PyMOL Python script that loads the backbone (N, CA, C, O; Angstrom):
from pymol import cmd

cmd.read_pdbstr("""\
ATOM      1  N   UNK A   1      -6.063   6.157 -15.775  1.00  0.00           N
ATOM      2  CA  UNK A   1      -6.920   6.277 -14.618  1.00  0.00           C
ATOM      3  C   UNK A   1      -7.405   7.722 -14.527  1.00  0.00           C
ATOM      4  O   UNK A   1      -6.610   8.657 -14.628  1.00  0.00           O
ATOM      5  N   UNK A   2      -8.675   7.894 -14.342  1.00  0.00           N
ATOM      6  CA  UNK A   2      -9.253   9.219 -14.174  1.00  0.00           C
ATOM      7  C   UNK A   2      -9.564   9.402 -12.699  1.00  0.00           C
ATOM      8  O   UNK A   2     -10.192   8.543 -12.081  1.00  0.00           O
ATOM      9  N   UNK A   3      -9.130  10.508 -12.140  1.00  0.00           N
ATOM     10  CA  UNK A   3      -9.433  10.771 -10.749  1.00  0.00           C
ATOM     11  C   UNK A   3     -10.263  12.036 -10.647  1.00  0.00           C
ATOM     12  O   UNK A   3     -10.014  13.018 -11.346  1.00  0.00           O
ATOM     13  N   UNK A   4     -11.238  12.000  -9.779  1.00  0.00           N
ATOM     14  CA  UNK A   4     -12.075  13.160  -9.523  1.00  0.00           C
ATOM     15  C   UNK A   4     -11.837  13.571  -8.089  1.00  0.00           C
ATOM     16  O   UNK A   4     -11.881  12.738  -7.184  1.00  0.00           O
ATOM     17  N   UNK A   5     -11.586  14.843  -7.879  1.00  0.00           N
ATOM     18  CA  UNK A   5     -11.374  15.307  -6.520  1.00  0.00           C
ATOM     19  C   UNK A   5     -12.520  16.206  -6.106  1.00  0.00           C
ATOM     20  O   UNK A   5     -13.065  16.969  -6.904  1.00  0.00           O
ATOM     21  N   UNK A   6     -12.863  16.095  -4.856  1.00  0.00           N
ATOM     22  CA  UNK A   6     -13.891  16.951  -4.295  1.00  0.00           C
ATOM     23  C   UNK A   6     -13.228  18.203  -3.752  1.00  0.00           C
ATOM     24  O   UNK A   6     -12.066  18.158  -3.346  1.00  0.00           O
ATOM     25  N   UNK A   7     -13.945  19.318  -3.736  1.00  0.00           N
ATOM     26  CA  UNK A   7     -13.348  20.540  -3.195  1.00  0.00           C
ATOM     27  C   UNK A   7     -12.835  20.307  -1.770  1.00  0.00           C
ATOM     28  O   UNK A   7     -13.532  19.740  -0.929  1.00  0.00           O
ATOM     29  N   UNK A   8     -11.627  20.749  -1.526  1.00  0.00           N
ATOM     30  CA  UNK A   8     -11.035  20.602  -0.208  1.00  0.00           C
ATOM     31  C   UNK A   8     -10.372  19.266   0.046  1.00  0.00           C
ATOM     32  O   UNK A   8      -9.797  19.060   1.114  1.00  0.00           O
ATOM     33  N   UNK A   9     -10.438  18.355  -0.906  1.00  0.00           N
ATOM     34  CA  UNK A   9      -9.801  17.049  -0.749  1.00  0.00           C
ATOM     35  C   UNK A   9      -8.634  16.933  -1.719  1.00  0.00           C
ATOM     36  O   UNK A   9      -8.747  17.315  -2.884  1.00  0.00           O
ATOM     37  N   UNK A  10      -7.507  16.402  -1.235  1.00  0.00           N
ATOM     38  CA  UNK A  10      -6.363  16.239  -2.143  1.00  0.00           C
ATOM     39  C   UNK A  10      -6.605  15.104  -3.142  1.00  0.00           C
ATOM     40  O   UNK A  10      -7.403  14.199  -2.899  1.00  0.00           O
ATOM     41  N   UNK A  11      -5.906  15.178  -4.256  1.00  0.00           N
ATOM     42  CA  UNK A  11      -5.983  14.112  -5.253  1.00  0.00           C
ATOM     43  C   UNK A  11      -5.359  12.851  -4.666  1.00  0.00           C
ATOM     44  O   UNK A  11      -4.426  12.943  -3.868  1.00  0.00           O
ATOM     45  N   UNK A  12      -5.857  11.672  -5.045  1.00  0.00           N
ATOM     46  CA  UNK A  12      -5.261  10.436  -4.521  1.00  0.00           C
ATOM     47  C   UNK A  12      -3.802  10.296  -4.949  1.00  0.00           C
ATOM     48  O   UNK A  12      -3.414  10.713  -6.041  1.00  0.00           O
ATOM     49  N   UNK A  13      -3.018   9.708  -4.074  1.00  0.00           N
ATOM     50  CA  UNK A  13      -1.609   9.462  -4.361  1.00  0.00           C
ATOM     51  C   UNK A  13      -1.515   8.130  -5.106  1.00  0.00           C
ATOM     52  O   UNK A  13      -2.158   7.153  -4.722  1.00  0.00           O
ATOM     53  N   UNK A  14      -0.711   8.096  -6.169  1.00  0.00           N
ATOM     54  CA  UNK A  14      -0.494   6.861  -6.932  1.00  0.00           C
ATOM     55  C   UNK A  14       0.894   6.313  -6.619  1.00  0.00           C
ATOM     56  O   UNK A  14       1.867   7.061  -6.521  1.00  0.00           O
ATOM     57  N   UNK A  15       0.964   5.003  -6.465  1.00  0.00           N
ATOM     58  CA  UNK A  15       2.227   4.315  -6.201  1.00  0.00           C
ATOM     59  C   UNK A  15       2.471   3.278  -7.280  1.00  0.00           C
ATOM     60  O   UNK A  15       1.542   2.610  -7.734  1.00  0.00           O
ATOM     61  N   UNK A  16       3.729   3.144  -7.689  1.00  0.00           N
ATOM     62  CA  UNK A  16       4.101   2.080  -8.615  1.00  0.00           C
ATOM     63  C   UNK A  16       4.249   0.808  -7.808  1.00  0.00           C
ATOM     64  O   UNK A  16       4.815   0.813  -6.715  1.00  0.00           O
ATOM     65  N   UNK A  17       3.733  -0.286  -8.359  1.00  0.00           N
ATOM     66  CA  UNK A  17       3.806  -1.570  -7.678  1.00  0.00           C
ATOM     67  C   UNK A  17       4.018  -2.672  -8.706  1.00  0.00           C
ATOM     68  O   UNK A  17       3.823  -2.476  -9.906  1.00  0.00           O
ATOM     69  N   UNK A  18       4.418  -3.822  -8.210  1.00  0.00           N
ATOM     70  CA  UNK A  18       4.631  -4.985  -9.076  1.00  0.00           C
ATOM     71  C   UNK A  18       4.169  -6.235  -8.355  1.00  0.00           C
ATOM     72  O   UNK A  18       4.241  -6.327  -7.130  1.00  0.00           O
ATOM     73  N   UNK A  19       3.695  -7.192  -9.131  1.00  0.00           N
ATOM     74  CA  UNK A  19       3.239  -8.467  -8.585  1.00  0.00           C
ATOM     75  C   UNK A  19       4.334  -9.514  -8.787  1.00  0.00           C
ATOM     76  O   UNK A  19       4.789  -9.712  -9.914  1.00  0.00           O
ATOM     77  N   UNK A  20       4.761 -10.182  -7.729  1.00  0.00           N
ATOM     78  CA  UNK A  20       5.792 -11.210  -7.877  1.00  0.00           C
ATOM     79  C   UNK A  20       5.277 -12.489  -8.553  1.00  0.00           C
ATOM     80  O   UNK A  20       6.069 -13.291  -9.048  1.00  0.00           O
ATOM     81  N   UNK A  21       3.964 -12.675  -8.573  1.00  0.00           N
ATOM     82  CA  UNK A  21       3.403 -13.884  -9.171  1.00  0.00           C
ATOM     83  C   UNK A  21       3.292 -13.779 -10.690  1.00  0.00           C
ATOM     84  O   UNK A  21       3.836 -14.612 -11.414  1.00  0.00           O
ATOM     85  N   UNK A  22       2.584 -12.750 -11.173  1.00  0.00           N
ATOM     86  CA  UNK A  22       2.372 -12.626 -12.625  1.00  0.00           C
ATOM     87  C   UNK A  22       3.347 -11.651 -13.279  1.00  0.00           C
ATOM     88  O   UNK A  22       3.349 -11.498 -14.500  1.00  0.00           O
ATOM     89  N   UNK A  23       4.169 -10.998 -12.477  1.00  0.00           N
ATOM     90  CA  UNK A  23       5.169 -10.027 -12.946  1.00  0.00           C
ATOM     91  C   UNK A  23       4.542  -8.748 -13.516  1.00  0.00           C
ATOM     92  O   UNK A  23       5.215  -7.975 -14.198  1.00  0.00           O
ATOM     93  N   UNK A  24       3.265  -8.530 -13.237  1.00  0.00           N
ATOM     94  CA  UNK A  24       2.600  -7.309 -13.694  1.00  0.00           C
ATOM     95  C   UNK A  24       3.163  -6.088 -13.008  1.00  0.00           C
ATOM     96  O   UNK A  24       3.571  -6.149 -11.848  1.00  0.00           O
ATOM     97  N   UNK A  25       3.186  -4.965 -13.729  1.00  0.00           N
ATOM     98  CA  UNK A  25       3.630  -3.678 -13.183  1.00  0.00           C
ATOM     99  C   UNK A  25       2.513  -2.685 -13.437  1.00  0.00           C
ATOM    100  O   UNK A  25       1.925  -2.661 -14.518  1.00  0.00           O
ATOM    101  N   UNK A  26       2.221  -1.862 -12.431  1.00  0.00           N
ATOM    102  CA  UNK A  26       1.063  -0.984 -12.521  1.00  0.00           C
ATOM    103  C   UNK A  26       1.179   0.126 -11.497  1.00  0.00           C
ATOM    104  O   UNK A  26       2.085   0.127 -10.663  1.00  0.00           O
ATOM    105  N   UNK A  27       0.252   1.073 -11.565  1.00  0.00           N
ATOM    106  CA  UNK A  27       0.130   2.121 -10.564  1.00  0.00           C
ATOM    107  C   UNK A  27      -1.183   1.902  -9.831  1.00  0.00           C
ATOM    108  O   UNK A  27      -2.213   1.620 -10.444  1.00  0.00           O
ATOM    109  N   UNK A  28      -1.132   2.035  -8.508  1.00  0.00           N
ATOM    110  CA  UNK A  28      -2.323   1.882  -7.678  1.00  0.00           C
ATOM    111  C   UNK A  28      -2.490   3.106  -6.794  1.00  0.00           C
ATOM    112  O   UNK A  28      -1.509   3.708  -6.358  1.00  0.00           O
ATOM    113  N   UNK A  29      -3.732   3.468  -6.534  1.00  0.00           N
ATOM    114  CA  UNK A  29      -4.029   4.583  -5.636  1.00  0.00           C
ATOM    115  C   UNK A  29      -3.802   4.144  -4.195  1.00  0.00           C
ATOM    116  O   UNK A  29      -3.799   2.953  -3.883  1.00  0.00           O
ATOM    117  N   UNK A  30      -3.614   5.119  -3.334  1.00  0.00           N
ATOM    118  CA  UNK A  30      -3.315   4.829  -1.932  1.00  0.00           C
ATOM    119  C   UNK A  30      -4.385   3.976  -1.270  1.00  0.00           C
ATOM    120  O   UNK A  30      -4.072   3.211  -0.358  1.00  0.00           O
ATOM    121  N   UNK A  31      -5.631   4.084  -1.698  1.00  0.00           N
ATOM    122  CA  UNK A  31      -6.685   3.293  -1.060  1.00  0.00           C
ATOM    123  C   UNK A  31      -6.650   1.810  -1.437  1.00  0.00           C
ATOM    124  O   UNK A  31      -7.424   1.021  -0.896  1.00  0.00           O
ATOM    125  N   UNK A  32      -5.766   1.424  -2.355  1.00  0.00           N
ATOM    126  CA  UNK A  32      -5.617   0.017  -2.739  1.00  0.00           C
ATOM    127  C   UNK A  32      -4.642  -0.720  -1.819  1.00  0.00           C
ATOM    128  O   UNK A  32      -4.530  -1.944  -1.885  1.00  0.00           O
ATOM    129  N   UNK A  33      -3.944   0.017  -0.970  1.00  0.00           N
ATOM    130  CA  UNK A  33      -2.920  -0.562  -0.098  1.00  0.00           C
ATOM    131  C   UNK A  33      -3.391  -0.631   1.341  1.00  0.00           C
ATOM    132  O   UNK A  33      -4.260   0.130   1.767  1.00  0.00           O
ATOM    133  N   UNK A  34      -2.802  -1.560   2.083  1.00  0.00           N
ATOM    134  CA  UNK A  34      -2.946  -1.638   3.532  1.00  0.00           C
ATOM    135  C   UNK A  34      -1.535  -1.759   4.090  1.00  0.00           C
ATOM    136  O   UNK A  34      -0.694  -2.462   3.531  1.00  0.00           O
ATOM    137  N   UNK A  35      -1.286  -1.075   5.189  1.00  0.00           N
ATOM    138  CA  UNK A  35       0.015  -1.111   5.846  1.00  0.00           C
ATOM    139  C   UNK A  35      -0.184  -1.657   7.248  1.00  0.00           C
ATOM    140  O   UNK A  35      -1.029  -1.166   7.997  1.00  0.00           O
ATOM    141  N   UNK A  36       0.595  -2.677   7.605  1.00  0.00           N
ATOM    142  CA  UNK A  36       0.563  -3.240   8.959  1.00  0.00           C
ATOM    143  C   UNK A  36       1.918  -2.982   9.598  1.00  0.00           C
ATOM    144  O   UNK A  36       2.957  -3.329   9.037  1.00  0.00           O
ATOM    145  N   UNK A  37       1.898  -2.372  10.773  1.00  0.00           N
ATOM    146  CA  UNK A  37       3.138  -2.062  11.484  1.00  0.00           C
ATOM    147  C   UNK A  37       3.164  -2.890  12.761  1.00  0.00           C
ATOM    148  O   UNK A  37       2.347  -2.704  13.663  1.00  0.00           O
ATOM    149  N   UNK A  38       4.116  -3.803  12.813  1.00  0.00           N
ATOM    150  CA  UNK A  38       4.247  -4.690  13.966  1.00  0.00           C
ATOM    151  C   UNK A  38       5.482  -4.375  14.779  1.00  0.00           C
ATOM    152  O   UNK A  38       6.133  -3.350  14.579  1.00  0.00           O
ATOM    153  N   UNK A  39       5.795  -5.260  15.690  1.00  0.00           N
ATOM    154  CA  UNK A  39       6.918  -5.063  16.604  1.00  0.00           C
ATOM    155  C   UNK A  39       8.263  -5.379  15.962  1.00  0.00           C
ATOM    156  O   UNK A  39       9.305  -5.004  16.498  1.00  0.00           O
ATOM    157  N   UNK A  40       8.254  -6.066  14.819  1.00  0.00           N
ATOM    158  CA  UNK A  40       9.513  -6.445  14.169  1.00  0.00           C
ATOM    159  C   UNK A  40       9.386  -6.272  12.658  1.00  0.00           C
ATOM    160  O   UNK A  40       8.310  -5.982  12.135  1.00  0.00           O
ATOM    161  N   UNK A  41      10.499  -6.454  11.981  1.00  0.00           N
ATOM    162  CA  UNK A  41      10.481  -6.343  10.517  1.00  0.00           C
ATOM    163  C   UNK A  41       9.652  -7.466   9.895  1.00  0.00           C
ATOM    164  O   UNK A  41       9.109  -7.294   8.803  1.00  0.00           O
ATOM    165  N   UNK A  42       9.546  -8.605  10.567  1.00  0.00           N
ATOM    166  CA  UNK A  42       8.730  -9.715  10.046  1.00  0.00           C
ATOM    167  C   UNK A  42       7.238  -9.416  10.100  1.00  0.00           C
ATOM    168  O   UNK A  42       6.462  -9.954   9.311  1.00  0.00           O
ATOM    169  N   UNK A  43       6.845  -8.562  11.026  1.00  0.00           N
ATOM    170  CA  UNK A  43       5.421  -8.258  11.181  1.00  0.00           C
ATOM    171  C   UNK A  43       5.065  -6.860  10.677  1.00  0.00           C
ATOM    172  O   UNK A  43       3.986  -6.347  10.974  1.00  0.00           O
ATOM    173  N   UNK A  44       5.961  -6.252   9.925  1.00  0.00           N
ATOM    174  CA  UNK A  44       5.704  -4.945   9.330  1.00  0.00           C
ATOM    175  C   UNK A  44       5.720  -5.113   7.819  1.00  0.00           C
ATOM    176  O   UNK A  44       6.745  -5.461   7.234  1.00  0.00           O
ATOM    177  N   UNK A  45       4.570  -4.863   7.190  1.00  0.00           N
ATOM    178  CA  UNK A  45       4.444  -5.131   5.757  1.00  0.00           C
ATOM    179  C   UNK A  45       3.329  -4.283   5.165  1.00  0.00           C
ATOM    180  O   UNK A  45       2.512  -3.708   5.884  1.00  0.00           O
ATOM    181  N   UNK A  46       3.314  -4.218   3.829  1.00  0.00           N
ATOM    182  CA  UNK A  46       2.180  -3.617   3.129  1.00  0.00           C
ATOM    183  C   UNK A  46       1.605  -4.668   2.200  1.00  0.00           C
ATOM    184  O   UNK A  46       2.285  -5.613   1.801  1.00  0.00           O
ATOM    185  N   UNK A  47       0.329  -4.480   1.863  1.00  0.00           N
ATOM    186  CA  UNK A  47      -0.320  -5.457   1.008  1.00  0.00           C
ATOM    187  C   UNK A  47      -1.273  -4.771   0.039  1.00  0.00           C
ATOM    188  O   UNK A  47      -1.732  -3.653   0.269  1.00  0.00           O
ATOM    189  N   UNK A  48      -1.554  -5.480  -1.053  1.00  0.00           N
ATOM    190  CA  UNK A  48      -2.499  -5.018  -2.063  1.00  0.00           C
ATOM    191  C   UNK A  48      -2.927  -6.220  -2.878  1.00  0.00           C
ATOM    192  O   UNK A  48      -2.312  -7.283  -2.796  1.00  0.00           O
ATOM    193  N   UNK A  49      -3.976  -6.058  -3.663  1.00  0.00           N
ATOM    194  CA  UNK A  49      -4.423  -7.109  -4.572  1.00  0.00           C
ATOM    195  C   UNK A  49      -3.964  -6.752  -5.976  1.00  0.00           C
ATOM    196  O   UNK A  49      -4.208  -5.640  -6.444  1.00  0.00           O
ATOM    197  N   UNK A  50      -3.308  -7.676  -6.645  1.00  0.00           N
ATOM    198  CA  UNK A  50      -2.830  -7.441  -8.005  1.00  0.00           C
ATOM    199  C   UNK A  50      -4.034  -7.245  -8.931  1.00  0.00           C
ATOM    200  O   UNK A  50      -4.921  -8.098  -8.971  1.00  0.00           O
ATOM    201  N   UNK A  51      -4.077  -6.142  -9.672  1.00  0.00           N
ATOM    202  CA  UNK A  51      -5.201  -5.925 -10.580  1.00  0.00           C
ATOM    203  C   UNK A  51      -5.175  -6.845 -11.800  1.00  0.00           C
ATOM    204  O   UNK A  51      -6.192  -7.003 -12.475  1.00  0.00           O
ATOM    205  N   UNK A  52      -4.030  -7.449 -12.086  1.00  0.00           N
ATOM    206  CA  UNK A  52      -3.917  -8.336 -13.249  1.00  0.00           C
ATOM    207  C   UNK A  52      -4.342  -9.776 -12.923  1.00  0.00           C
ATOM    208  O   UNK A  52      -5.194 -10.340 -13.609  1.00  0.00           O
ATOM    209  N   UNK A  53      -3.752 -10.366 -11.881  1.00  0.00           N
ATOM    210  CA  UNK A  53      -4.045 -11.775 -11.565  1.00  0.00           C
ATOM    211  C   UNK A  53      -4.944 -11.938 -10.336  1.00  0.00           C
ATOM    212  O   UNK A  53      -5.351 -13.055 -10.016  1.00  0.00           O
ATOM    213  N   UNK A  54      -5.255 -10.845  -9.649  1.00  0.00           N
ATOM    214  CA  UNK A  54      -6.148 -10.811  -8.490  1.00  0.00           C
ATOM    215  C   UNK A  54      -5.591 -11.528  -7.257  1.00  0.00           C
ATOM    216  O   UNK A  54      -6.346 -11.829  -6.332  1.00  0.00           O
ATOM    217  N   UNK A  55      -4.297 -11.805  -7.228  1.00  0.00           N
ATOM    218  CA  UNK A  55      -3.696 -12.441  -6.060  1.00  0.00           C
ATOM    219  C   UNK A  55      -3.370 -11.396  -4.994  1.00  0.00           C
ATOM    220  O   UNK A  55      -3.072 -10.244  -5.308  1.00  0.00           O
ATOM    221  N   UNK A  56      -3.431 -11.812  -3.749  1.00  0.00           N
ATOM    222  CA  UNK A  56      -3.026 -10.953  -2.642  1.00  0.00           C
ATOM    223  C   UNK A  56      -1.501 -10.900  -2.615  1.00  0.00           C
ATOM    224  O   UNK A  56      -0.833 -11.932  -2.665  1.00  0.00           O
ATOM    225  N   UNK A  57      -0.964  -9.693  -2.536  1.00  0.00           N
ATOM    226  CA  UNK A  57       0.487  -9.494  -2.511  1.00  0.00           C
ATOM    227  C   UNK A  57       0.842  -8.875  -1.163  1.00  0.00           C
ATOM    228  O   UNK A  57       0.197  -7.931  -0.706  1.00  0.00           O
ATOM    229  N   UNK A  58       1.877  -9.424  -0.538  1.00  0.00           N
ATOM    230  CA  UNK A  58       2.355  -8.906   0.748  1.00  0.00           C
ATOM    231  C   UNK A  58       3.860  -8.726   0.645  1.00  0.00           C
ATOM    232  O   UNK A  58       4.585  -9.648   0.274  1.00  0.00           O
ATOM    233  N   UNK A  59       4.322  -7.516   0.982  1.00  0.00           N
ATOM    234  CA  UNK A  59       5.745  -7.203   0.879  1.00  0.00           C
ATOM    235  C   UNK A  59       6.218  -6.528   2.152  1.00  0.00           C
ATOM    236  O   UNK A  59       5.446  -5.821   2.799  1.00  0.00           O
ATOM    237  N   UNK A  60       7.489  -6.735   2.527  1.00  0.00           N
ATOM    238  CA  UNK A  60       8.012  -6.101   3.735  1.00  0.00           C
ATOM    239  C   UNK A  60       8.053  -4.578   3.578  1.00  0.00           C
ATOM    240  O   UNK A  60       8.223  -4.054   2.477  1.00  0.00           O
ATOM    241  N   UNK A  61       7.895  -3.893   4.695  1.00  0.00           N
ATOM    242  CA  UNK A  61       7.925  -2.425   4.675  1.00  0.00           C
ATOM    243  C   UNK A  61       8.972  -1.920   5.661  1.00  0.00           C
ATOM    244  O   UNK A  61       8.826  -2.063   6.875  1.00  0.00           O
ATOM    245  N   UNK A  62      10.028  -1.328   5.117  1.00  0.00           N
ATOM    246  CA  UNK A  62      11.042  -0.693   5.949  1.00  0.00           C
ATOM    247  C   UNK A  62      10.608   0.726   6.297  1.00  0.00           C
ATOM    248  O   UNK A  62       9.511   1.160   5.944  1.00  0.00           O
ATOM    249  N   UNK A  63      11.474   1.429   6.985  1.00  0.00           N
ATOM    250  CA  UNK A  63      11.146   2.779   7.453  1.00  0.00           C
ATOM    251  C   UNK A  63      10.756   3.727   6.319  1.00  0.00           C
ATOM    252  O   UNK A  63       9.794   4.484   6.451  1.00  0.00           O
ATOM    253  N   UNK A  64      11.485   3.693   5.220  1.00  0.00           N
ATOM    254  CA  UNK A  64      11.197   4.599   4.097  1.00  0.00           C
ATOM    255  C   UNK A  64       9.835   4.280   3.468  1.00  0.00           C
ATOM    256  O   UNK A  64       9.077   5.195   3.149  1.00  0.00           O
ATOM    257  N   UNK A  65       9.525   3.019   3.291  1.00  0.00           N
ATOM    258  CA  UNK A  65       8.233   2.624   2.729  1.00  0.00           C
ATOM    259  C   UNK A  65       7.106   3.056   3.663  1.00  0.00           C
ATOM    260  O   UNK A  65       6.083   3.572   3.210  1.00  0.00           O
ATOM    261  N   UNK A  66       7.293   2.847   4.964  1.00  0.00           N
ATOM    262  CA  UNK A  66       6.285   3.280   5.937  1.00  0.00           C
ATOM    263  C   UNK A  66       6.044   4.774   5.821  1.00  0.00           C
ATOM    264  O   UNK A  66       4.899   5.225   5.809  1.00  0.00           O
ATOM    265  N   UNK A  67       7.116   5.537   5.736  1.00  0.00           N
ATOM    266  CA  UNK A  67       7.015   6.998   5.611  1.00  0.00           C
ATOM    267  C   UNK A  67       6.250   7.398   4.345  1.00  0.00           C
ATOM    268  O   UNK A  67       5.377   8.264   4.396  1.00  0.00           O
ATOM    269  N   UNK A  68       6.572   6.774   3.218  1.00  0.00           N
ATOM    270  CA  UNK A  68       5.909   7.106   1.958  1.00  0.00           C
ATOM    271  C   UNK A  68       4.432   6.734   1.968  1.00  0.00           C
ATOM    272  O   UNK A  68       3.587   7.511   1.521  1.00  0.00           O
ATOM    273  N   UNK A  69       4.122   5.546   2.479  1.00  0.00           N
ATOM    274  CA  UNK A  69       2.732   5.100   2.472  1.00  0.00           C
ATOM    275  C   UNK A  69       1.862   5.880   3.457  1.00  0.00           C
ATOM    276  O   UNK A  69       0.744   6.266   3.119  1.00  0.00           O
ATOM    277  N   UNK A  70       2.358   6.111   4.656  1.00  0.00           N
ATOM    278  CA  UNK A  70       1.554   6.877   5.613  1.00  0.00           C
ATOM    279  C   UNK A  70       1.388   8.319   5.151  1.00  0.00           C
ATOM    280  O   UNK A  70       0.335   8.921   5.358  1.00  0.00           O
ATOM    281  N   UNK A  71       2.425   8.879   4.523  1.00  0.00           N
ATOM    282  CA  UNK A  71       2.338  10.240   3.999  1.00  0.00           C
ATOM    283  C   UNK A  71       1.329  10.375   2.871  1.00  0.00           C
ATOM    284  O   UNK A  71       0.793  11.459   2.638  1.00  0.00           O
ATOM    285  N   UNK A  72       1.067   9.274   2.167  1.00  0.00           N
ATOM    286  CA  UNK A  72       0.110   9.281   1.069  1.00  0.00           C
ATOM    287  C   UNK A  72      -1.294   8.882   1.481  1.00  0.00           C
ATOM    288  O   UNK A  72      -2.185   8.794   0.637  1.00  0.00           O
ATOM    289  N   UNK A  73      -1.503   8.639   2.771  1.00  0.00           N
ATOM    290  CA  UNK A  73      -2.840   8.337   3.246  1.00  0.00           C
ATOM    291  C   UNK A  73      -3.232   6.878   3.233  1.00  0.00           C
ATOM    292  O   UNK A  73      -4.418   6.563   3.333  1.00  0.00           O
ATOM    293  N   UNK A  74      -2.263   5.971   3.111  1.00  0.00           N
ATOM    294  CA  UNK A  74      -2.575   4.542   3.128  1.00  0.00           C
ATOM    295  C   UNK A  74      -3.081   4.157   4.523  1.00  0.00           C
ATOM    296  O   UNK A  74      -2.511   4.555   5.539  1.00  0.00           O
ATOM    297  N   UNK A  75      -4.162   3.376   4.544  1.00  0.00           N
ATOM    298  CA  UNK A  75      -4.711   2.913   5.823  1.00  0.00           C
ATOM    299  C   UNK A  75      -3.702   2.049   6.540  1.00  0.00           C
ATOM    300  O   UNK A  75      -3.097   1.152   5.952  1.00  0.00           O
ATOM    301  N   UNK A  76      -3.528   2.332   7.831  1.00  0.00           N
ATOM    302  CA  UNK A  76      -2.502   1.668   8.615  1.00  0.00           C
ATOM    303  C   UNK A  76      -3.106   0.943   9.799  1.00  0.00           C
ATOM    304  O   UNK A  76      -3.985   1.464  10.487  1.00  0.00           O
ATOM    305  N   UNK A  77      -2.619  -0.271  10.026  1.00  0.00           N
ATOM    306  CA  UNK A  77      -3.021  -1.072  11.165  1.00  0.00           C
ATOM    307  C   UNK A  77      -1.785  -1.272  12.027  1.00  0.00           C
ATOM    308  O   UNK A  77      -0.758  -1.749  11.544  1.00  0.00           O
ATOM    309  N   UNK A  78      -1.880  -0.911  13.294  1.00  0.00           N
ATOM    310  CA  UNK A  78      -0.772  -1.129  14.208  1.00  0.00           C
ATOM    311  C   UNK A  78      -1.031  -2.425  14.968  1.00  0.00           C
ATOM    312  O   UNK A  78      -2.036  -2.558  15.667  1.00  0.00           O
ATOM    313  N   UNK A  79      -0.113  -3.375  14.824  1.00  0.00           N
ATOM    314  CA  UNK A  79      -0.256  -4.673  15.462  1.00  0.00           C
ATOM    315  C   UNK A  79       0.346  -4.616  16.855  1.00  0.00           C
ATOM    316  O   UNK A  79       1.472  -4.150  17.031  1.00  0.00           O
ATOM    317  N   UNK A  80      -0.390  -5.081  17.833  1.00  0.00           N
ATOM    318  CA  UNK A  80       0.073  -5.071  19.217  1.00  0.00           C
ATOM    319  C   UNK A  80       0.275  -6.495  19.688  1.00  0.00           C
ATOM    320  O   UNK A  80      -0.488  -7.392  19.330  1.00  0.00           O
ATOM    321  N   UNK A  81       1.297  -6.698  20.484  1.00  0.00           N
ATOM    322  CA  UNK A  81       1.504  -7.997  21.093  1.00  0.00           C
ATOM    323  C   UNK A  81       1.074  -7.910  22.540  1.00  0.00           C
ATOM    324  O   UNK A  81       1.159  -6.847  23.156  1.00  0.00           O
ATOM    325  N   UNK A  82       0.625  -8.988  23.069  1.00  0.00           N
ATOM    326  CA  UNK A  82       0.276  -8.862  24.452  1.00  0.00           C
ATOM    327  C   UNK A  82      -0.554  -9.936  24.921  1.00  0.00           C
ATOM    328  O   UNK A  82      -0.932  -9.958  26.093  1.00  0.00           O
TER     329      UNK A  82
END
""", "prot")
cmd.dss("prot")
cmd.show_as("cartoon", "prot")
cmd.util.cbc("prot")
cmd.orient("prot")
């Protein structure tokens, strides 16, 4: 992967990921992920599209994963109940 950075902008953060469907392993940039933070562990997850099989992947996100993804600039959606 070739990354180009603009002056004053940090280089994209890469994360290792795996697809549970096709078993592919790869690195994805932070903009390939979405993080949803809900009121419980069931509603807190991250997601991405597998570059190999193109399936949507959704995995639970604990505190450490949330910290790593938000620190790397992953777009975050806060889910509200009400």
